[in-house]
C-alpha positions in Angstrom: 42.7 33.8 -193.1 44.1 30.5 -192.1 45.5 28.2 -194.7 43.5 25.1 -195.8 45.1 21.6 -195.7 43.7 18.3 -196.9 44.6 15.3 -194.6 46.0 12.3 -196.3 42.7 10.5 -195.4 40.6 13.2 -197.1 42.6 13.0 -200.3 42.3 9.3 -200.4 38.5 9.1 -199.5 37.6 12.0 -201.9 39.4 10.2 -204.9 37.9 6.8 -203.8 34.4 8.1 -203.6 34.7 9.7 -207.0 33.9 13.2 -205.9 35.7 15.8 -208.2 38.3 17.9 -206.3 36.8 21.0 -207.9 33.4 20.3 -206.4 34.9 19.7 -203.1 36.7 23.0 -203.2 33.6 24.9 -204.3 31.5 23.4 -201.4 34.4 24.2 -199.0 34.6 27.8 -200.3 30.9 28.5 -200.6 28.7 26.0 -198.7 25.0 26.3 -198.6 25.1 25.2 -195.0 27.6 24.7 -192.2 26.6 22.2 -189.5 28.3 21.0 -186.3 29.3 17.4 -186.1 30.5 15.2 -183.3 34.0 15.8 -181.9 34.0 19.5 -182.7 34.1 19.1 -186.3 32.1 21.3 -188.9 30.5 19.9 -192.1 30.3 22.3 -195.0 27.6 21.0 -197.4 25.8 21.9 -200.6 23.4 20.2 -202.9 25.1 19.5 -206.2 24.1 17.9 -209.5 26.5 15.2 -210.4 26.1 12.6 -213.2 22.5 13.7 -213.8 21.5 13.2 -210.1 21.1 15.4 -207.1 23.5 14.8 -204.3 24.6 16.4 -201.0 28.3 17.0 -201.0 29.7 17.2 -197.5 33.3 18.4 -196.7 34.1 17.8 -193.0 36.6 20.1 -191.5 38.5 20.6 -188.3 39.5 24.1 -187.2 43.1 24.1 -185.9 45.0 27.1 -184.5 47.3 27.1 -187.6 45.0 25.8 -190.2 41.6 24.5 -191.4 42.1 20.8 -192.0 39.7 19.0 -194.4 39.2 15.6 -192.6 37.0 13.9 -195.3 34.6 14.6 -198.1 31.8 12.6 -199.7 28.6 12.8 -201.7 25.4 11.2 -200.6 21.8 10.9 -202.2 20.4 10.9 -198.6 19.9 14.7 -198.6 17.2 14.7 -196.0 19.3 12.9 -193.5 22.0 15.6 -193.2 20.1 18.8 -194.5 19.1 21.1 -191.7 15.8 23.0 -192.1 16.3 26.6 -191.1 
């Protein structure tokens, strides 16, 4: 298994957006869905209850030959915009 690395941008944005790092790590490790994004990126995403509300937490990753790089992470209340029906 390749090592996981958080980009500096990801660390800053996850903190700025107030998403607990533990939640980001849980979504990364066990996402409900993995969807393709532009530029060859993948979004690992799960529905999560935070602060009494339901959010979609998305962890966007880039697969590199030597590591999986977390590019950014965020939460959104617009679950329907990103959720893919099976």
